[in-house]
N, C-alpha and C positions, 0 to 999 in steps of 0.2 A: 504493500500500500504506500509506504513512504516514497518508493521509487516511482510509482505511478503518479503520485501527487507532484513530485519534483518534475516529472516529464511534462505535466500539464502546465506548471509554472514556466518552464522553458518555452513551451508553445505560445503562451501568452506574450512572453518577452519578444518572440520572433515576429509577432503581429501579422503573420500571414494566415488567412482563413484556414483553419485546420479542423479535423473531425475526430472525435473519440467515440469508439463503439465498444460494447461489452457483450460479445456473442455468447449464447448458451446453446444447448443441444437443439432447441427449436429453431434458432437462427441458422445454425449450420445445416439443418434439414432443409430449410427454405433455400439456402444457397445452392444446394444440390439440385433443386428443381428450377432455379431461375438464374441463368448465367449473368443477366444484367445486374441482379441483386448481388451476386457473388463479386462482380467487378467493383461495386461500390465499396465493399469491405476491403478489397485489395487496394483501393485508393485511400483508405483511412490512414490517419497519421499516428494514432495510438489505439492498439487493440489489446484488451485484457480478457481473460477467461472468466466469464460469469457462470460458473457451474462446475462442481467437482467432477462430473463425468468427463469434461474436457481435460482436466488436469490428469485424471487417471489414464485417459486415452493417450495423452502426450507421453506419459511415462512408459506405457506399453509399447509405444512406437519408437522409443529411444530418443525422443526430443523433449525431455521433461521441462515443464513450467515450474517456476519456484512455488507458486501457490495460486489459489483462486483470488481474484479481485472482483467482487461483485459490483455491479453498477449502483445498487442500492446503498452500498457502503462507500464507494468512491465519491458519489454525489455529495454527501455531507462533508466528507474530508476535503474536497475541493473548496467547498464553502468556508470551511474553517481556515484553509490557507488564504482564501480571498479576503476574509476578515482581517487576518494578520498582515497581509500585504497591501490592503487598501484597494483591492480590485472590485469592480462592479459586476453583478450577475443579473441575468434576466431569466424568468421562468415562463416558458411557452408550452401550452397544452395541458394535459391532464383532464380529469373530470371537473365539472363545475365546482368552483370554490377550492379545489385541491391546491392549485398554485398559490392562492391567497393564504390558505391555512398553513401551507408549507413555508411560505416566506415569513409569516409571523413567528412560527416556531424557530426557524433558522436564525432570525434576528435576535430572538430571545436567547437562543443557545450560544450564538456566536456574536457577542456585542461588537458593534462596529461594522458588521457586514452591510455592504451597500447594495441593496436590491434596486436596480434602476428601472425595473418594470416587471409586470406579470400580465399574462393575457391568455384567456381560454377561448380559442377560435371556435366558431360554430361548426357543426357536423358538415362534412363535405367541402370545407373551405379550400382544400387543396386544388379543387377544380374551379374556384372562383377567382378570376383575375383581379378583380377589385379588392377582394379580401386579402389576397397575397400582397398586393401593392401596399395596402394599409399596414400590414405586419412589417414589411420591409421598411416603411417610413418610420414606424414605431421604433424599430431596432436602430436605425440610423440616428434618430433623435436621442435615444437612450444611451447609445454608445457603451454597451456592456463589454467587459473583457471576456466573459464566459456566458454562453447561451445554453441553457438546459432545455432540451426539447423532449417532451413526453407525449408522443402521439401514437406509440405502438409501432411494432415492426410489421411490414417494411416502410410504412408511411413516413416515419420520422427520418429514416435514412434517405429516402427518395426526396423528401422536401428539402432537407439540409443541402444535399449535393446539387439540387436544382437552383437554389437561391443563395448559397453562402457567399459567392463572389459579389452579389448585389448588396446584401446587408452588411458585409465586411466586418464581421466580428472575429477576433483572434481565435477563439476556441468555441466550437459547437459540440455538445455532448448529447448523444442519444440516451435517454434515461428511462424509457418505457413507462412502467407504473410506479416509478420511485416517488413521485409526489404523493400518490395515494398511500403508499406504505409509510412514508415519513410523517405525514400529518395524521395517520391513524384511521383513514377511511378503510384500508385493508390491513388485516393483521398478518404480520410476517411469521414465518415458520419458527419454531423454537430453535435455539442455537444448535442443539444436538442434531436436528434434522438438516440444518444448513451444512454442518461439518461432515455429515455422512452421505451427502448427496441426495437427500430425500426431500428437498424443498419443493420439488415438482409434485410430490405426493401430497404435501400440505396444500398446495395451490389447487390440486385436483379435488381435494376434499372440500375446500372452501367454495370453488366454482365448478362443480362437476358437469353441469349442463353445457357450459361454454368451453371447457377445456378437455373433456374426455377424449374426443377424436384427435386433438393435437398431440396429447401425451401418449395415448394408447395405440394410435394408428400411424399418424403422420411422422412422428419422431423416431419410429423404429428404423427409418432409413439411416440414422446415425450409426447404428450397429453395423450396417452394411458398409458404410463409409470407412469405419475403423478396420474392418476385416479386409476391405479392398486395399487399404494402405499396407496392412501386414503382408498381404500377398505380393504387392509391388516391391516391398523391401526385400522379400525373400527371392524375388525373381532374378 
């Protein structure tokens, strides 16, 4: 985590629009089905593993990662660093009121944090030219050093890469549902489940109707991806 936060600080200092992503098993499964989405991840400036299965797979393949760095944990750690260094942050997306509640808790937890703006765009905004122009103007006026985008995958990645040169913020980070987790709208898995790679099971129990197909059907392709890499290494 300290190395990841330091990398973010360096990206801020470089002032070139950069992107942080935190892929998990579901994201990798999506990249296997969508080459354009995969290419967005290849173009990202900082990639950390949000999920113990990725760490285990990397070890199995002989390219070990030091540890898991989840987006839900990296997000507040970046805010802590921003408060200490005097950087401005902007929260975009999330469910109604999630960004507002999250910003209030962040400023309480990290005194001195400068939140230059929050905005929850309406559903389908990504296809509305006027709405996107409005958001870009908001960002250019607010001039944040870090933009946190919580729109869900792959919408958040697609939106950032489409517009990052226009709104010109040093660092844009895809945070998924981190706002909802941080402000308490969603309850996060117990620490033991996070450490044992069972956070997905917790989320499935919390939202079974929405997530059962993703976790029990779609994400099985990850196992195939790992075995394919094993076979390629042995060839």
